[in-house]
C-alpha positions, 0 to 999 in steps of 0.5 A: 495538511492531509495525513495518513495514519496507518499501521502495516502487519503481515497476515498469517493463515487464510482465516481472514478470507471468510471475513472479507466483505469486498475486494478491488483489484489494483495496479500501481507504479511510481514515477520516481524510484527508491534510489532517489528518495534514499539518496535524499534527492526527493522527499516524496513518492509519487504514485499512479494507481488503477483501482477497479474502474477509477484512477489516482495520482498519489503523493506521500511524504518520505517518512518511516512510521505511522504518520505521513503526509498524503495527497490523493487525486482522482485522474481519468483512467486513460491518463493513469494508463499512460502514466504507468507506462512512464513509471520507474521501477516495477509494477505493483499488482495486488487484490485489496480485500476489505475486512471489517473487525472491531469497528475498523476496516482492514485492507488486506493486500494479496500481492501478485506477480513478482511480489506473489506470496506476500499478504499485508494488512493495512489499518488507517486510523484517526489517531496514531495512538488509537486503540484497535482490536487485533484479529487472530490472523494479524501477524507481526507488525511491519510499519517500521520496516521499509521493505514492505512499503509498496515503493520498495517492493516495486523496486525490490520485489518480495520474490527476490528476498 
């Protein structure tokens, strides 16, 4: 069973920009909504994502915290565009910057559109208790705050908080 072990943090300042080694534009939306999950009618979020010149269908188990089941499958870009039109809730648009620090790669997501102004760093780990170095620009951890999950941001954008 594929697992995602991820920590999520707010980002403070712009110092990370000078350390970024690459970036990719992303657009994603969900085929089910937050209300369905909150009501307990489903136990998985289903997302379609355009990531640069690639596209993916992704499913994540509904669990708050660092560890969730995750299934990620490449799909044709034209299929992803069609699925984006079928999505419910809002669309997430962001630029993911890759920052290597202390032997780990942080994905720093700079959100656009209705979530503009929000910058979140994600760190995928091999173990939930893995030790990692914290760069100075890494702010408060929000791993356990569901408001910062992309599914929640699609339903309740940062600009409405």
